[in-house]
HTML snippet that shows the backbone in 3Dmol.js (N, CA, C, O; Angstrom):
<script src="https://3Dmol.org/build/3Dmol-min.js"></script>
<div id="view" style="width:600px;height:400px;position:relative"></div>
<script>
const pdb = `
ATOM      1  N   MET A   1       9.629  -4.502  14.843  1.00  0.00           N
ATOM      2  CA  MET A   1       8.882  -4.902  14.116  1.00  0.00           C
ATOM      3  C   MET A   1       8.401  -4.771  12.701  1.00  0.00           C
ATOM      4  O   MET A   1       7.215  -4.443  12.733  1.00  0.00           O
ATOM      5  N   THR A   2       8.760  -4.872  11.699  1.00  0.00           N
ATOM      6  CA  THR A   2       9.335  -4.334  10.043  1.00  0.00           C
ATOM      7  C   THR A   2       7.598  -4.733   9.285  1.00  0.00           C
ATOM      8  O   THR A   2       6.975  -5.775   9.079  1.00  0.00           O
ATOM      9  N   PRO A   3       7.488  -4.114   9.190  1.00  0.00           N
ATOM     10  CA  PRO A   3       5.482  -4.097   8.767  1.00  0.00           C
ATOM     11  C   PRO A   3       5.743  -5.109   7.478  1.00  0.00           C
ATOM     12  O   PRO A   3       4.761  -5.245   6.748  1.00  0.00           O
ATOM     13  N   LEU A   4       7.200  -5.995   7.022  1.00  0.00           N
ATOM     14  CA  LEU A   4       6.962  -7.178   6.383  1.00  0.00           C
ATOM     15  C   LEU A   4       7.262  -8.545   7.318  1.00  0.00           C
ATOM     16  O   LEU A   4       7.462  -9.683   6.893  1.00  0.00           O
ATOM     17  N   GLU A   5       7.239  -8.158   8.522  1.00  0.00           N
ATOM     18  CA  GLU A   5       7.240  -9.621  10.042  1.00  0.00           C
ATOM     19  C   GLU A   5       5.778  -8.868   9.719  1.00  0.00           C
ATOM     20  O   GLU A   5       6.253  -7.740   9.853  1.00  0.00           O
ATOM     21  N   TYR A   6       4.280  -8.585   9.377  1.00  0.00           N
ATOM     22  CA  TYR A   6       3.662  -8.425   9.949  1.00  0.00           C
ATOM     23  C   TYR A   6       2.475 -10.054   9.668  1.00  0.00           C
ATOM     24  O   TYR A   6       2.561 -10.865   8.747  1.00  0.00           O
ATOM     25  N   GLU A   7       1.775 -10.048  10.484  1.00  0.00           N
ATOM     26  CA  GLU A   7       1.528 -11.825  10.219  1.00  0.00           C
ATOM     27  C   GLU A   7      -0.424 -11.239  10.037  1.00  0.00           C
ATOM     28  O   GLU A   7      -1.268 -11.134  10.927  1.00  0.00           O
ATOM     29  N   ALA A   8      -0.530 -11.011   8.743  1.00  0.00           N
ATOM     30  CA  ALA A   8      -1.543 -11.344   8.022  1.00  0.00           C
ATOM     31  C   ALA A   8      -2.447 -11.520   7.939  1.00  0.00           C
ATOM     32  O   ALA A   8      -2.258 -12.736   7.978  1.00  0.00           O
ATOM     33  N   SER A   9      -4.107 -11.402   7.778  1.00  0.00           N
ATOM     34  CA  SER A   9      -4.676 -11.879   7.108  1.00  0.00           C
ATOM     35  C   SER A   9      -4.394 -12.510   6.015  1.00  0.00           C
ATOM     36  O   SER A   9      -3.273 -12.268   5.568  1.00  0.00           O
ATOM     37  N   HIS A  10      -5.391 -13.642   5.111  1.00  0.00           N
ATOM     38  CA  HIS A  10      -5.614 -14.109   3.651  1.00  0.00           C
ATOM     39  C   HIS A  10      -6.377 -12.073   3.305  1.00  0.00           C
ATOM     40  O   HIS A  10      -5.781 -11.366   2.492  1.00  0.00           O
ATOM     41  N   SER A  11      -7.541 -11.566   4.004  1.00  0.00           N
ATOM     42  CA  SER A  11      -7.938 -10.347   3.585  1.00  0.00           C
ATOM     43  C   SER A  11      -7.638  -9.457   4.256  1.00  0.00           C
ATOM     44  O   SER A  11      -8.418  -8.614   4.699  1.00  0.00           O
ATOM     45  N   ASP A  12      -6.351  -9.512   4.453  1.00  0.00           N
ATOM     46  CA  ASP A  12      -5.220  -7.723   5.098  1.00  0.00           C
ATOM     47  C   ASP A  12      -3.937  -7.853   4.067  1.00  0.00           C
ATOM     48  O   ASP A  12      -3.679  -8.892   3.459  1.00  0.00           O
ATOM     49  N   CYS A  13      -3.063  -6.452   3.954  1.00  0.00           N
ATOM     50  CA  CYS A  13      -2.044  -6.365   3.382  1.00  0.00           C
ATOM     51  C   CYS A  13      -1.101  -6.998   3.953  1.00  0.00           C
ATOM     52  O   CYS A  13      -0.888  -6.539   5.075  1.00  0.00           O
ATOM     53  N   ARG A  14      -0.461  -7.824   3.687  1.00  0.00           N
ATOM     54  CA  ARG A  14       1.205  -8.438   4.272  1.00  0.00           C
ATOM     55  C   ARG A  14       1.539  -7.252   4.461  1.00  0.00           C
ATOM     56  O   ARG A  14       1.419  -7.080   5.674  1.00  0.00           O
ATOM     57  N   PHE A  15       1.837  -6.465   4.062  1.00  0.00           N
ATOM     58  CA  PHE A  15       2.647  -4.576   5.150  1.00  0.00           C
ATOM     59  C   PHE A  15       2.349  -4.039   5.337  1.00  0.00           C
ATOM     60  O   PHE A  15       3.143  -3.269   5.876  1.00  0.00           O
ATOM     61  N   CYS A  16       0.973  -3.532   5.271  1.00  0.00           N
ATOM     62  CA  CYS A  16       0.531  -2.546   6.375  1.00  0.00           C
ATOM     63  C   CYS A  16      -0.443  -3.365   7.351  1.00  0.00           C
ATOM     64  O   CYS A  16      -0.266  -3.098   8.539  1.00  0.00           O
ATOM     65  N   GLY A  17      -1.778  -4.636   6.981  1.00  0.00           N
ATOM     66  CA  GLY A  17      -2.337  -4.870   7.193  1.00  0.00           C
ATOM     67  C   GLY A  17      -3.933  -4.619   7.214  1.00  0.00           C
ATOM     68  O   GLY A  17      -4.953  -5.131   7.674  1.00  0.00           O
ATOM     69  N   ALA A  18      -3.452  -3.332   6.304  1.00  0.00           N
ATOM     70  CA  ALA A  18      -4.950  -2.925   6.452  1.00  0.00           C
ATOM     71  C   ALA A  18      -6.367  -3.804   6.025  1.00  0.00           C
ATOM     72  O   ALA A  18      -6.878  -2.876   6.651  1.00  0.00           O
ATOM     73  N   HIS A  19      -6.947  -4.250   5.796  1.00  0.00           N
ATOM     74  CA  HIS A  19      -8.342  -4.829   5.080  1.00  0.00           C
ATOM     75  C   HIS A  19      -8.343  -4.242   3.386  1.00  0.00           C
ATOM     76  O   HIS A  19      -8.465  -3.098   2.949  1.00  0.00           O
ATOM     77  N   VAL A  20      -8.158  -5.508   2.716  1.00  0.00           N
ATOM     78  CA  VAL A  20      -7.976  -5.765   1.555  1.00  0.00           C
ATOM     79  C   VAL A  20      -9.412  -6.324   0.698  1.00  0.00           C
ATOM     80  O   VAL A  20      -9.905  -7.393   1.061  1.00  0.00           O
ATOM     81  N   SER A  21     -10.001  -5.598  -0.371  1.00  0.00           N
ATOM     82  CA  SER A  21     -11.444  -6.319  -0.684  1.00  0.00           C
ATOM     83  C   SER A  21     -10.951  -7.923  -1.453  1.00  0.00           C
ATOM     84  O   SER A  21      -9.818  -8.398  -1.375  1.00  0.00           O
ATOM     85  N   THR A  22     -12.035  -8.499  -2.121  1.00  0.00           N
ATOM     86  CA  THR A  22     -11.298  -9.598  -2.682  1.00  0.00           C
ATOM     87  C   THR A  22     -11.337  -9.516  -3.769  1.00  0.00           C
ATOM     88  O   THR A  22     -10.765 -10.304  -4.523  1.00  0.00           O
ATOM     89  N   ASP A  23     -12.143  -8.368  -4.200  1.00  0.00           N
ATOM     90  CA  ASP A  23     -11.804  -8.261  -5.773  1.00  0.00           C
ATOM     91  C   ASP A  23     -10.351  -7.937  -6.137  1.00  0.00           C
ATOM     92  O   ASP A  23      -9.585  -8.339  -7.013  1.00  0.00           O
ATOM     93  N   PHE A  24     -10.241  -6.828  -4.873  1.00  0.00           N
ATOM     94  CA  PHE A  24      -8.494  -6.165  -4.774  1.00  0.00           C
ATOM     95  C   PHE A  24      -7.510  -7.475  -4.937  1.00  0.00           C
ATOM     96  O   PHE A  24      -6.535  -7.433  -5.688  1.00  0.00           O
ATOM     97  N   ARG A  25      -7.848  -8.630  -4.177  1.00  0.00           N
ATOM     98  CA  ARG A  25      -6.497  -9.576  -4.706  1.00  0.00           C
ATOM     99  C   ARG A  25      -6.592 -10.565  -5.213  1.00  0.00           C
ATOM    100  O   ARG A  25      -5.906 -11.579  -5.087  1.00  0.00           O
ATOM    101  N   ARG A  26      -7.967 -10.235  -6.204  1.00  0.00           N
ATOM    102  CA  ARG A  26      -8.289 -11.439  -7.156  1.00  0.00           C
ATOM    103  C   ARG A  26      -7.474 -10.424  -8.084  1.00  0.00           C
ATOM    104  O   ARG A  26      -6.706 -11.071  -8.797  1.00  0.00           O
ATOM    105  N   THR A  27      -7.364  -8.705  -8.368  1.00  0.00           N
ATOM    106  CA  THR A  27      -7.223  -8.614  -9.280  1.00  0.00           C
ATOM    107  C   THR A  27      -5.490  -8.510  -9.326  1.00  0.00           C
ATOM    108  O   THR A  27      -4.834  -8.791 -10.329  1.00  0.00           O
ATOM    109  N   PHE A  28      -4.806  -7.964  -7.797  1.00  0.00           N
ATOM    110  CA  PHE A  28      -3.481  -7.408  -8.246  1.00  0.00           C
ATOM    111  C   PHE A  28      -2.899  -8.042  -6.913  1.00  0.00           C
ATOM    112  O   PHE A  28      -1.811  -7.610  -6.534  1.00  0.00           O
ATOM    113  N   GLY A  29      -3.542  -9.047  -6.155  1.00  0.00           N
ATOM    114  CA  GLY A  29      -2.357  -9.368  -5.430  1.00  0.00           C
ATOM    115  C   GLY A  29      -2.058 -11.043  -6.157  1.00  0.00           C
ATOM    116  O   GLY A  29      -2.580 -11.143  -7.267  1.00  0.00           O
ATOM    117  N   ASP A  30      -1.284 -12.359  -5.663  1.00  0.00           N
ATOM    118  CA  ASP A  30      -0.371 -13.272  -6.088  1.00  0.00           C
ATOM    119  C   ASP A  30      -1.692 -14.716  -6.923  1.00  0.00           C
ATOM    120  O   ASP A  30      -2.900 -14.778  -7.150  1.00  0.00           O
ATOM    121  N   GLU A  31      -0.300 -15.743  -7.132  1.00  0.00           N
ATOM    122  CA  GLU A  31      -1.126 -16.261  -7.505  1.00  0.00           C
ATOM    123  C   GLU A  31      -2.355 -16.719  -6.638  1.00  0.00           C
ATOM    124  O   GLU A  31      -3.481 -16.981  -7.059  1.00  0.00           O
ATOM    125  N   GLN A  32      -1.844 -16.766  -5.160  1.00  0.00           N
ATOM    126  CA  GLN A  32      -3.136 -17.070  -3.997  1.00  0.00           C
ATOM    127  C   GLN A  32      -3.960 -16.064  -3.899  1.00  0.00           C
ATOM    128  O   GLN A  32      -5.053 -16.286  -3.378  1.00  0.00           O
ATOM    129  N   ASN A  33      -3.764 -15.224  -4.195  1.00  0.00           N
ATOM    130  CA  ASN A  33      -4.614 -13.774  -4.051  1.00  0.00           C
ATOM    131  C   ASN A  33      -4.037 -13.270  -2.933  1.00  0.00           C
ATOM    132  O   ASN A  33      -4.560 -12.196  -2.638  1.00  0.00           O
ATOM    133  N   VAL A  34      -3.412 -13.509  -2.391  1.00  0.00           N
ATOM    134  CA  VAL A  34      -3.126 -12.551  -1.200  1.00  0.00           C
ATOM    135  C   VAL A  34      -2.064 -11.385  -1.932  1.00  0.00           C
ATOM    136  O   VAL A  34      -1.181 -11.358  -2.788  1.00  0.00           O
ATOM    137  N   ALA A  35      -2.725 -10.519  -1.060  1.00  0.00           N
ATOM    138  CA  ALA A  35      -2.042  -8.761  -1.341  1.00  0.00           C
ATOM    139  C   ALA A  35      -0.770  -8.458  -0.655  1.00  0.00           C
ATOM    140  O   ALA A  35      -0.695  -8.303   0.564  1.00  0.00           O
ATOM    141  N   HIS A  36      -0.070  -8.401  -1.225  1.00  0.00           N
ATOM    142  CA  HIS A  36       1.456  -7.609  -0.114  1.00  0.00           C
ATOM    143  C   HIS A  36       1.847  -6.663  -0.636  1.00  0.00           C
ATOM    144  O   HIS A  36       2.965  -6.769  -1.140  1.00  0.00           O
ATOM    145  N   ARG A  37       1.108  -5.283  -0.764  1.00  0.00           N
ATOM    146  CA  ARG A  37       1.017  -4.439  -0.344  1.00  0.00           C
ATOM    147  C   ARG A  37      -0.233  -3.976  -1.540  1.00  0.00           C
ATOM    148  O   ARG A  37      -0.447  -4.431  -2.664  1.00  0.00           O
ATOM    149  N   CYS A  38      -0.973  -2.813  -0.711  1.00  0.00           N
ATOM    150  CA  CYS A  38      -2.495  -1.562  -1.158  1.00  0.00           C
ATOM    151  C   CYS A  38      -2.610  -0.187  -0.970  1.00  0.00           C
ATOM    152  O   CYS A  38      -2.074   0.503  -0.103  1.00  0.00           O
ATOM    153  N   LEU A  39      -3.452   0.182  -1.975  1.00  0.00           N
ATOM    154  CA  LEU A  39      -3.231   1.080  -1.435  1.00  0.00           C
ATOM    155  C   LEU A  39      -3.028   2.055  -0.806  1.00  0.00           C
ATOM    156  O   LEU A  39      -2.761   3.189  -1.203  1.00  0.00           O
ATOM    157  N   SER A  40      -3.236   1.353   1.023  1.00  0.00           N
ATOM    158  CA  SER A  40      -3.106   2.411   1.722  1.00  0.00           C
ATOM    159  C   SER A  40      -1.917   2.723   2.574  1.00  0.00           C
ATOM    160  O   SER A  40      -1.750   3.444   3.558  1.00  0.00           O
ATOM    161  N   CYS A  41      -0.799   1.583   1.545  1.00  0.00           N
ATOM    162  CA  CYS A  41       0.764   1.821   2.105  1.00  0.00           C
ATOM    163  C   CYS A  41       1.806   1.797   0.244  1.00  0.00           C
ATOM    164  O   CYS A  41       2.941   1.690  -0.220  1.00  0.00           O
ATOM    165  N   ASP A  42       0.794   1.928  -0.037  1.00  0.00           N
ATOM    166  CA  ASP A  42       2.082   1.975  -0.907  1.00  0.00           C
ATOM    167  C   ASP A  42       0.732   3.238  -2.958  1.00  0.00           C
ATOM    168  O   ASP A  42      -0.459   3.547  -2.997  1.00  0.00           O
ATOM    169  N   SER A  43       1.447   3.375  -3.644  1.00  0.00           N
ATOM    170  CA  SER A  43       1.114   4.007  -4.932  1.00  0.00           C
ATOM    171  C   SER A  43       0.518   3.770  -5.845  1.00  0.00           C
ATOM    172  O   SER A  43       1.226   3.076  -6.575  1.00  0.00           O
ATOM    173  N   ARG A  44      -0.362   3.929  -6.247  1.00  0.00           N
ATOM    174  CA  ARG A  44      -1.375   2.868  -7.654  1.00  0.00           C
ATOM    175  C   ARG A  44      -0.453   2.928  -8.878  1.00  0.00           C
ATOM    176  O   ARG A  44      -0.256   2.004  -9.667  1.00  0.00           O
ATOM    177  N   PRO A  45      -0.047   3.858  -8.907  1.00  0.00           N
ATOM    178  CA  PRO A  45       1.286   2.979  -9.837  1.00  0.00           C
ATOM    179  C   PRO A  45       2.101   2.260  -9.559  1.00  0.00           C
ATOM    180  O   PRO A  45       2.914   2.202 -10.482  1.00  0.00           O
ATOM    181  N   ARG A  46       2.447   1.422  -8.473  1.00  0.00           N
ATOM    182  CA  ARG A  46       3.489   0.458  -7.437  1.00  0.00           C
ATOM    183  C   ARG A  46       2.335  -0.581  -7.869  1.00  0.00           C
ATOM    184  O   ARG A  46       2.685  -1.741  -8.086  1.00  0.00           O
ATOM    185  N   VAL A  47       0.906  -0.210  -8.014  1.00  0.00           N
ATOM    186  CA  VAL A  47       0.395  -1.725  -7.290  1.00  0.00           C
ATOM    187  C   VAL A  47       0.455  -2.086  -8.272  1.00  0.00           C
ATOM    188  O   VAL A  47       1.182  -3.071  -8.407  1.00  0.00           O
ATOM    189  N   GLN A  48      -0.440  -1.388  -9.890  1.00  0.00           N
ATOM    190  CA  GLN A  48      -0.281  -1.412 -11.460  1.00  0.00           C
ATOM    191  C   GLN A  48       1.127  -2.205 -11.794  1.00  0.00           C
ATOM    192  O   GLN A  48       1.104  -3.316 -12.323  1.00  0.00           O
ATOM    193  N   ALA A  49       2.122  -1.663 -11.508  1.00  0.00           N
ATOM    194  CA  ALA A  49       2.844  -2.495 -11.775  1.00  0.00           C
ATOM    195  C   ALA A  49       3.075  -3.771 -10.919  1.00  0.00           C
ATOM    196  O   ALA A  49       3.647  -4.711 -11.470  1.00  0.00           O
ATOM    197  N   GLY A  50       2.754  -3.873  -9.849  1.00  0.00           N
ATOM    198  CA  GLY A  50       2.882  -5.119  -9.690  1.00  0.00           C
ATOM    199  C   GLY A  50       3.721  -5.717  -8.282  1.00  0.00           C
ATOM    200  O   GLY A  50       4.356  -6.763  -8.151  1.00  0.00           O
ATOM    201  N   SER A  51       3.419  -4.492  -7.193  1.00  0.00           N
ATOM    202  CA  SER A  51       4.217  -4.535  -5.908  1.00  0.00           C
ATOM    203  C   SER A  51       3.369  -5.452  -5.444  1.00  0.00           C
ATOM    204  O   SER A  51       3.866  -6.536  -5.135  1.00  0.00           O
ATOM    205  N   ALA A  52       1.622  -5.228  -5.245  1.00  0.00           N
ATOM    206  CA  ALA A  52       0.747  -5.842  -5.002  1.00  0.00           C
ATOM    207  C   ALA A  52       0.739  -7.215  -4.575  1.00  0.00           C
ATOM    208  O   ALA A  52       0.400  -7.957  -3.653  1.00  0.00           O
ATOM    209  N   ALA A  53       1.369  -7.173  -5.888  1.00  0.00           N
ATOM    210  CA  ALA A  53       1.797  -9.968  -6.107  1.00  0.00           C
ATOM    211  C   ALA A  53       3.119 -10.066  -5.822  1.00  0.00           C
ATOM    212  O   ALA A  53       3.880 -10.732  -6.524  1.00  0.00           O
ATOM    213  N   GLY A  54       3.531  -9.360  -4.686  1.00  0.00           N
ATOM    214  CA  GLY A  54       5.333  -9.148  -4.434  1.00  0.00           C
ATOM    215  C   GLY A  54       6.220  -9.046  -5.250  1.00  0.00           C
ATOM    216  O   GLY A  54       7.208  -9.779  -5.282  1.00  0.00           O
ATOM    217  N   VAL A  55       5.871  -7.665  -6.403  1.00  0.00           N
ATOM    218  CA  VAL A  55       7.357  -8.437  -7.450  1.00  0.00           C
ATOM    219  C   VAL A  55       7.789  -6.519  -7.192  1.00  0.00           C
ATOM    220  O   VAL A  55       7.106  -5.521  -6.962  1.00  0.00           O
ATOM    221  N   SER A  56       8.709  -6.682  -7.316  1.00  0.00           N
ATOM    222  CA  SER A  56       9.993  -5.980  -7.103  1.00  0.00           C
ATOM    223  C   SER A  56       9.179  -4.918  -8.418  1.00  0.00           C
ATOM    224  O   SER A  56       8.593  -5.462  -9.354  1.00  0.00           O
ATOM    225  N   VAL A  57       9.253  -3.574  -8.311  1.00  0.00           N
ATOM    226  CA  VAL A  57       8.904  -2.656  -9.306  1.00  0.00           C
ATOM    227  C   VAL A  57      10.072  -1.086  -8.874  1.00  0.00           C
ATOM    228  O   VAL A  57      10.358  -0.443  -7.865  1.00  0.00           O
ATOM    229  N   ASP A  58      10.467  -1.068 -10.525  1.00  0.00           N
ATOM    230  CA  ASP A  58      11.188   0.386 -10.961  1.00  0.00           C
ATOM    231  C   ASP A  58      10.800   1.601  -9.740  1.00  0.00           C
ATOM    232  O   ASP A  58      11.822   1.972  -9.164  1.00  0.00           O
ATOM    233  N   TYR A  59       9.666   2.207  -9.298  1.00  0.00           N
ATOM    234  CA  TYR A  59       8.992   2.920  -9.125  1.00  0.00           C
ATOM    235  C   TYR A  59       8.684   3.430  -7.128  1.00  0.00           C
ATOM    236  O   TYR A  59       8.017   2.913  -6.231  1.00  0.00           O
ATOM    237  N   PRO A  60       9.547   4.611  -7.204  1.00  0.00           N
ATOM    238  CA  PRO A  60       9.930   4.849  -5.758  1.00  0.00           C
ATOM    239  C   PRO A  60       8.863   4.285  -4.954  1.00  0.00           C
ATOM    240  O   PRO A  60       7.692   4.612  -5.152  1.00  0.00           O
ATOM    241  N   ASP A  61       9.277   3.270  -3.859  1.00  0.00           N
ATOM    242  CA  ASP A  61       8.138   3.314  -2.686  1.00  0.00           C
ATOM    243  C   ASP A  61       8.135   3.920  -2.046  1.00  0.00           C
ATOM    244  O   ASP A  61       9.238   4.374  -1.743  1.00  0.00           O
ATOM    245  N   PRO A  62       6.924   4.432  -1.311  1.00  0.00           N
ATOM    246  CA  PRO A  62       6.661   5.348  -0.365  1.00  0.00           C
ATOM    247  C   PRO A  62       7.201   4.424   0.595  1.00  0.00           C
ATOM    248  O   PRO A  62       7.755   5.126   1.441  1.00  0.00           O
ATOM    249  N   ALA A  63       7.271   3.753   0.765  1.00  0.00           N
ATOM    250  CA  ALA A  63       8.266   3.227   2.376  1.00  0.00           C
ATOM    251  C   ALA A  63       8.874   3.682   2.602  1.00  0.00           C
ATOM    252  O   ALA A  63       8.954   4.255   3.688  1.00  0.00           O
ATOM    253  N   GLU A  64       9.842   3.716   1.541  1.00  0.00           N
ATOM    254  CA  GLU A  64      11.397   4.268   1.836  1.00  0.00           C
ATOM    255  C   GLU A  64      11.556   6.429   2.187  1.00  0.00           C
ATOM    256  O   GLU A  64      12.207   7.138   2.954  1.00  0.00           O
ATOM    257  N   GLN A  65      10.549   6.648   1.107  1.00  0.00           N
ATOM    258  CA  GLN A  65      10.319   7.935   1.008  1.00  0.00           C
ATOM    259  C   GLN A  65       9.071   8.445   1.884  1.00  0.00           C
ATOM    260  O   GLN A  65       8.025   8.495   1.238  1.00  0.00           O
ATOM    261  N   GLU A  66       8.987   8.807   3.136  1.00  0.00           N
ATOM    262  CA  GLU A  66       7.693   8.800   4.239  1.00  0.00           C
ATOM    263  C   GLU A  66       7.326  10.090   2.997  1.00  0.00           C
ATOM    264  O   GLU A  66       8.266  10.583   2.374  1.00  0.00           O
ATOM    265  N   PHE A  67       6.830  10.247   2.908  1.00  0.00           N
ATOM    266  CA  PHE A  67       5.613  10.997   1.894  1.00  0.00           C
ATOM    267  C   PHE A  67       5.736  11.289   0.608  1.00  0.00           C
ATOM    268  O   PHE A  67       5.449  12.338   0.032  1.00  0.00           O
ATOM    269  N   ARG A  68       6.253  10.139   0.119  1.00  0.00           N
ATOM    270  CA  ARG A  68       6.065   9.818  -1.143  1.00  0.00           C
ATOM    271  C   ARG A  68       4.781  10.048  -1.893  1.00  0.00           C
ATOM    272  O   ARG A  68       4.606  10.513  -3.019  1.00  0.00           O
ATOM    273  N   ASN A  69       3.901   9.599  -0.970  1.00  0.00           N
ATOM    274  CA  ASN A  69       2.619   8.702  -1.761  1.00  0.00           C
ATOM    275  C   ASN A  69       1.784  10.245  -0.485  1.00  0.00           C
ATOM    276  O   ASN A  69       0.848   9.659   0.058  1.00  0.00           O
ATOM    277  N   ARG A  70       1.807  11.737   0.067  1.00  0.00           N
ATOM    278  CA  ARG A  70       1.390  11.807   0.258  1.00  0.00           C
ATOM    279  C   ARG A  70       0.427  13.109  -0.354  1.00  0.00           C
ATOM    280  O   ARG A  70       1.334  13.931  -0.484  1.00  0.00           O
ATOM    281  N   GLY A  71      -0.839  13.842  -0.821  1.00  0.00           N
ATOM    282  CA  GLY A  71      -1.289  14.389  -1.235  1.00  0.00           C
ATOM    283  C   GLY A  71      -2.335  15.103  -0.552  1.00  0.00           C
ATOM    284  O   GLY A  71      -2.488  14.659   0.586  1.00  0.00           O
ATOM    285  N   PRO A  72      -3.107  16.048  -0.840  1.00  0.00           N
ATOM    286  CA  PRO A  72      -3.670  16.871  -0.204  1.00  0.00           C
ATOM    287  C   PRO A  72      -5.518  15.676   0.571  1.00  0.00           C
ATOM    288  O   PRO A  72      -6.378  15.603   1.449  1.00  0.00           O
ATOM    289  N   ARG A  73      -5.192  15.318  -0.175  1.00  0.00           N
ATOM    290  CA  ARG A  73      -6.763  13.715   0.180  1.00  0.00           C
ATOM    291  C   ARG A  73      -5.949  13.049   1.614  1.00  0.00           C
ATOM    292  O   ARG A  73      -6.268  12.958   2.799  1.00  0.00           O
ATOM    293  N   VAL A  74      -4.643  12.620   0.740  1.00  0.00           N
ATOM    294  CA  VAL A  74      -4.258  12.165   2.907  1.00  0.00           C
ATOM    295  C   VAL A  74      -4.338  12.230   3.928  1.00  0.00           C
ATOM    296  O   VAL A  74      -4.697  11.681   4.970  1.00  0.00           O
ATOM    297  N   ALA A  75      -3.587  13.701   3.130  1.00  0.00           N
ATOM    298  CA  ALA A  75      -3.523  14.616   4.338  1.00  0.00           C
ATOM    299  C   ALA A  75      -4.886  14.944   5.486  1.00  0.00           C
ATOM    300  O   ALA A  75      -4.700  15.232   6.668  1.00  0.00           O
ATOM    301  N   ALA A  76      -6.419  14.809   4.750  1.00  0.00           N
ATOM    302  CA  ALA A  76      -7.394  15.684   5.268  1.00  0.00           C
ATOM    303  C   ALA A  76      -7.593  13.994   6.520  1.00  0.00           C
ATOM    304  O   ALA A  76      -8.083  13.883   7.644  1.00  0.00           O
ATOM    305  N   THR A  77      -7.255  13.472   6.035  1.00  0.00           N
ATOM    306  CA  THR A  77      -7.248  11.607   6.680  1.00  0.00           C
ATOM    307  C   THR A  77      -6.732  11.606   7.496  1.00  0.00           C
ATOM    308  O   THR A  77      -7.355  11.007   8.372  1.00  0.00           O
ATOM    309  N   ASP A  78      -5.546  12.072   7.918  1.00  0.00           N
ATOM    310  CA  ASP A  78      -4.410  11.545   8.822  1.00  0.00           C
ATOM    311  C   ASP A  78      -4.483  12.856   8.919  1.00  0.00           C
ATOM    312  O   ASP A  78      -3.676  13.430   8.188  1.00  0.00           O
ATOM    313  N   GLY A  79      -5.232  13.613   9.626  1.00  0.00           N
ATOM    314  CA  GLY A  79      -4.574  15.027  10.700  1.00  0.00           C
ATOM    315  C   GLY A  79      -4.252  16.600   9.797  1.00  0.00           C
ATOM    316  O   GLY A  79      -4.333  17.748  10.233  1.00  0.00           O
ATOM    317  N   GLY A  80      -3.863  16.112   8.387  1.00  0.00           N
ATOM    318  CA  GLY A  80      -2.619  17.092   8.020  1.00  0.00           C
ATOM    319  C   GLY A  80      -1.530  16.307   8.591  1.00  0.00           C
ATOM    320  O   GLY A  80      -2.353  16.098   9.483  1.00  0.00           O
ATOM    321  N   VAL A  81      -0.569  15.714   8.928  1.00  0.00           N
ATOM    322  CA  VAL A  81       0.310  15.519   9.245  1.00  0.00           C
ATOM    323  C   VAL A  81       1.319  15.352   7.912  1.00  0.00           C
ATOM    324  O   VAL A  81       2.391  15.865   8.234  1.00  0.00           O
ATOM    325  N   SER A  82       1.363  15.048   7.108  1.00  0.00           N
ATOM    326  CA  SER A  82       1.820  15.454   5.704  1.00  0.00           C
ATOM    327  C   SER A  82       2.123  16.305   5.875  1.00  0.00           C
ATOM    328  O   SER A  82       3.308  16.258   6.205  1.00  0.00           O
ATOM    329  N   GLY A  83       1.529  17.802   5.860  1.00  0.00           N
ATOM    330  CA  GLY A  83       1.625  18.944   5.691  1.00  0.00           C
ATOM    331  C   GLY A  83       1.330  18.860   3.705  1.00  0.00           C
ATOM    332  O   GLY A  83       2.128  19.184   2.825  1.00  0.00           O
ATOM    333  N   GLY A  84       0.455  18.520   3.614  1.00  0.00           N
ATOM    334  CA  GLY A  84      -0.220  19.007   2.095  1.00  0.00           C
ATOM    335  C   GLY A  84      -0.569  20.342   1.921  1.00  0.00           C
ATOM    336  O   GLY A  84      -0.876  20.892   2.979  1.00  0.00           O
ATOM    337  N   GLY A  85      -0.607  20.873   1.163  1.00  0.00           N
ATOM    338  CA  GLY A  85      -0.878  21.860   1.114  1.00  0.00           C
ATOM    339  C   GLY A  85      -2.469  23.098   0.893  1.00  0.00           C
ATOM    340  O   GLY A  85      -2.683  24.161   0.310  1.00  0.00           O
ATOM    341  N   GLY A  86      -3.281  22.095   1.791  1.00  0.00           N
ATOM    342  CA  GLY A  86      -5.118  22.061   1.988  1.00  0.00           C
ATOM    343  C   GLY A  86      -5.419  21.114   1.248  1.00  0.00           C
ATOM    344  O   GLY A  86      -4.683  20.298   0.693  1.00  0.00           O
ATOM    345  N   ARG A  87      -7.088  21.272   1.231  1.00  0.00           N
ATOM    346  CA  ARG A  87      -6.781  19.935   0.860  1.00  0.00           C
ATOM    347  C   ARG A  87      -8.242  20.155  -0.324  1.00  0.00           C
ATOM    348  O   ARG A  87      -8.580  19.232  -1.065  1.00  0.00           O
TER     349      ARG A  87
END
`;
const viewer = $3Dmol.createViewer("view");
viewer.addModel(pdb, "pdb");
viewer.setStyle({}, {cartoon: {color: "spectrum"}});
viewer.zoomTo();
viewer.render();
</script>
């Protein structure tokens, strides 16, 4: 199953299934307040450029470049899988 096939509820990210707040969906989501990407699966610049609304953006996609969105803050929450250089 690819992430795009995930059957999300209206309050979940369509890409990764993470819960997204009503405010996030209203601000960054599409016309129906659905989030296609969120900050759990995408970078802030991409979300702000429209990826959460389902728009294709020119920034590199973390889903295609596995460690693109992985810094020390993320490593602290994922058990250090990213190999980030510290906290």
